[in-house]
C-alpha positions in Angstrom: 27.2 37.8 312.6 25.4 38.9 315.7 27.0 40.4 318.8 26.3 37.2 320.7 28.8 35.4 318.5 31.1 38.1 317.2 34.6 37.6 318.6 35.5 39.9 321.4 38.8 40.5 319.6 37.0 42.0 316.7 35.0 44.4 318.9 38.1 45.3 320.8 39.9 46.0 317.5 37.1 48.4 316.5 37.1 50.1 319.9 40.9 50.4 319.9 40.9 52.0 316.5 38.4 54.6 317.7 40.2 55.2 321.0 43.6 55.9 319.4 42.8 59.4 318.0 41.2 60.5 321.2 44.2 59.4 323.3 46.6 60.8 320.7 45.0 64.2 320.9 45.2 64.6 324.6 47.7 67.4 325.5 49.8 67.1 328.6 48.5 70.5 329.9 45.0 68.9 330.2 46.1 66.2 332.7 44.6 68.0 335.7 41.2 68.5 334.0 38.3 66.6 335.7 36.4 63.9 333.9 32.9 62.5 334.0 34.4 59.6 336.0 34.4 61.7 339.1 37.3 60.0 341.0 39.7 60.6 338.1 41.2 63.6 336.4 42.5 63.1 332.9 45.9 61.9 333.9 44.6 59.4 336.5 42.0 58.1 334.0 44.6 57.6 331.4 46.8 55.6 333.8 43.7 53.6 334.8 42.8 52.8 331.2 46.5 51.8 330.5 46.3 49.5 333.5 43.1 47.9 332.2 44.5 47.4 328.7 47.7 45.8 330.1 46.1 43.6 332.7 43.3 42.3 330.5 46.0 41.0 328.2 47.0 38.7 331.0 43.4 37.8 331.8 42.9 36.7 328.2 45.7 34.2 328.7 44.1 33.0 332.0 47.0 34.6 333.9 46.7 36.6 337.1 46.3 40.4 336.8 47.6 43.0 339.3 45.3 45.9 340.1 46.7 46.5 343.5 48.6 49.6 342.4 48.4 51.8 339.3 51.7 52.4 337.5 52.5 55.9 336.2 52.5 55.1 332.5 52.4 58.8 331.5 55.8 59.6 332.9 57.5 57.8 330.0 58.0 59.6 326.7 56.1 58.2 323.9 53.2 57.1 326.1 50.6 57.8 323.3 52.3 55.4 320.9 52.7 52.9 323.7 48.9 53.1 324.3 48.3 52.1 320.7 50.8 49.3 321.0 49.2 48.0 324.2 45.7 48.1 322.7 47.0 46.1 319.7 48.4 43.5 322.2 45.1 43.4 323.9 43.3 42.7 320.7 45.8 40.0 319.8 45.5 38.4 323.3 41.7 38.1 323.0 42.1 36.7 319.4 44.3 33.8 320.7 42.7 30.4 320.6 40.7 29.7 323.7 40.8 33.2 325.1 37.0 33.4 325.2 36.5 29.9 326.6 36.1 28.8 330.1 36.3 30.9 333.3 38.8 33.6 334.3 40.8 32.3 337.2 41.5 35.8 338.4 37.9 37.0 338.4 35.8 33.9 338.5 33.7 35.1 335.6 33.2 33.6 332.1 36.1 34.7 330.0 33.9 36.2 327.4 32.4 38.5 330.1 35.9 39.5 331.2 36.8 40.4 327.6 33.6 42.4 327.4 34.6 44.3 330.6 37.8 45.4 328.8 35.7 46.5 325.9 33.4 48.5 328.2 36.4 50.4 329.8 37.9 51.0 326.3 34.6 52.6 325.2 33.2 54.4 328.2 36.4 55.8 329.5 37.4 57.0 326.1 34.1 58.9 326.0 35.1 60.3 329.5 38.4 61.5 328.1 36.8 63.0 325.0 34.3 64.9 327.1 37.0 66.2 329.5 39.1 67.5 326.6 36.2 69.0 324.6 35.7 66.5 321.9 32.9 64.3 320.7 33.1 60.5 320.6 30.6 58.0 319.2 31.6 54.4 319.3 30.7 51.8 316.7 27.0 50.6 316.9 28.1 47.0 317.1 30.2 47.7 320.2 27.4 49.6 321.8 24.9 46.8 321.1 27.3 44.2 322.7 27.9 46.4 325.7 24.2 47.2 326.4 23.5 43.6 327.4 26.6 43.5 329.6 25.8 46.8 331.4 22.2 45.6 332.0 23.5 42.4 333.6 26.3 44.0 335.6 24.7 47.2 336.7 23.3 46.1 340.1 26.5 44.6 341.3 28.6 47.4 339.7 26.6 50.0 341.6 27.1 48.2 344.9 30.8 48.1 344.2 30.8 51.8 343.2 32.0 50.9 339.7 28.9 52.5 338.3 27.1 55.5 339.7 23.3 55.6 340.1 21.5 55.5 336.8 20.8 58.8 335.2 17.4 59.5 333.6 18.3 59.6 329.9 16.9 62.1 327.4 13.7 61.0 325.6 15.5 60.9 322.3 18.6 59.2 323.7 20.7 57.2 321.4 21.7 53.6 322.2 25.1 54.9 323.5 23.5 57.6 325.6 21.3 55.0 327.2 24.4 53.0 328.0 26.1 56.0 329.5 23.1 56.8 331.6 23.0 53.3 332.9 26.6 53.7 334.1 25.7 56.8 336.0 26.9 59.3 333.4 24.9 62.3 332.1 25.3 61.9 328.4 24.6 65.5 327.4 24.9 67.8 330.3 28.3 67.0 331.7 30.7 70.0 331.6 34.3 70.1 332.8 34.7 72.4 335.7 38.1 74.1 335.6 39.6 76.7 337.9 
């Protein structure tokens, strides 16, 4: 099965399984550490990722999503377990019949593209969190292959909207994932957390 036809839910399931140990291993005392996603520290990026995971469940069901404010998900005890529960709900939502069909009412994009956007956040932001907390993260090759086409298509618009930074020149021996990171404006090898 190629990535052009592989269900988004399967790819999200793979990404969620790989994200879980990264998120589970984040200590509360690292919340203020900066991340490669420059506008977010670890805590803010976790809240943003939670918001994506929750709202894209609604988008899978062709329901409106609310990105106007970012709830404080991390103030609740057990937030790590909740993250895993919410990612499981995300996978189930995109596995529902018709989830990938038609157009997203909220975003005006093909539903499969919207599901791929959730996959992108669940992959790239988990790398951001891993980097910020001193760990390595290498997503599944099938996920990277699927996302490479999405990033190529979305990059010009995403840069205008400040969702992506300007592309970074990748290393000559860059892996497929490093090429994807560079296209989103991330330096795949030379980013170092700056702490006081």
